[in-house]
C-alpha positions in Angstrom: 56.5 -50.7 14.6 58.1 -51.3 17.2 56.9 -54.5 19.9 56.4 -51.9 22.1 54.9 -49.4 20.0 52.1 -52.3 18.5 51.3 -53.1 22.2 50.4 -50.0 23.5 48.3 -49.0 19.8 46.2 -52.4 20.5 45.9 -51.3 24.2 44.3 -48.2 23.6 42.1 -49.7 20.9 41.1 -52.6 23.4 40.2 -50.1 25.9 38.0 -47.3 23.9 36.8 -49.0 20.2 33.9 -51.3 20.2 33.7 -52.2 16.9 30.3 -52.4 14.7 30.4 -56.0 14.0 30.7 -56.4 18.1 27.7 -53.6 18.8 25.4 -55.5 16.0 26.5 -59.4 17.0 25.4 -58.2 20.9 21.8 -56.8 19.5 21.1 -59.9 17.8 21.8 -61.8 20.8 19.9 -59.7 23.4 16.0 -60.6 22.1 13.5 -61.2 24.6 14.0 -64.1 25.7 10.9 -66.7 27.9 11.1 -68.6 30.8 11.4 -71.5 29.5 14.7 -70.2 28.2 15.6 -68.8 31.2 15.8 -72.2 32.7 18.1 -73.3 29.9 20.2 -70.3 30.5 20.4 -70.2 33.8 21.0 -72.7 36.3 18.1 -71.7 38.8 15.1 -73.3 39.5 11.4 -71.8 37.7 10.8 -71.8 41.5 14.5 -69.6 42.6 13.3 -67.5 39.5 8.7 -67.0 40.2 10.2 -66.6 43.6 12.6 -63.3 42.9 11.0 -61.9 40.2 10.5 -58.7 42.1 13.9 -58.1 41.9 14.6 -60.1 38.9 14.1 -57.8 35.8 11.8 -58.7 33.8 8.6 -57.7 31.7 5.0 -59.3 31.3 3.1 -59.0 28.2 -0.7 -60.9 29.3 -0.2 -63.7 31.8 3.8 -64.4 29.3 6.7 -63.2 31.3 9.9 -61.7 29.4 13.6 -61.1 29.9 16.4 -59.9 28.3 19.2 -61.9 28.8 21.8 -58.2 29.3 19.6 -57.8 31.9 19.6 -61.5 33.7 23.4 -60.9 32.9 23.8 -57.7 35.0 21.8 -58.9 37.8 23.8 -61.7 37.7 27.2 -60.4 38.8 25.5 -57.9 41.0 25.4 -61.6 43.1 28.9 -62.3 42.6 30.0 -63.4 46.0 33.1 -61.0 46.2 31.6 -58.6 44.8 34.2 -57.7 42.5 32.8 -56.7 39.0 34.9 -57.3 36.0 38.0 -55.5 35.3 37.3 -55.2 31.4 40.9 -53.9 31.6 43.1 -55.8 33.3 41.6 -58.9 30.8 42.3 -57.1 27.7 46.2 -57.0 29.1 46.3 -60.4 30.2 45.6 -61.5 26.8 48.1 -59.0 25.3 50.7 -60.8 27.8 49.6 -64.1 26.1 49.6 -63.1 22.7 53.1 -61.5 23.2 53.9 -64.4 25.2 54.6 -62.0 28.3 53.8 -65.2 30.9 54.0 -64.4 34.5 56.7 -66.0 36.5 54.3 -68.3 38.4 
């Protein structure tokens, strides 16, 4: 297999496939978080989080607040200053370029 064919194959895999291991890892890491855990995870104060509860995805069980990491990540992503979403295709291409040694001339 030539390097061009290998590059194309790896690019296709990165664009369209997620391994079972990645899915299981995500499920394991995406449990419910208490407010204390959220305060450790996000660079926000408790006051700031409580003030923003109407817009932050959360669950209330009795008086206890619970949050899912993936929902917090998405909420934070929606507050990016430049408004751009993560470009996974471009990120994969950059990684492949570094692996192959195709660094741009800066």
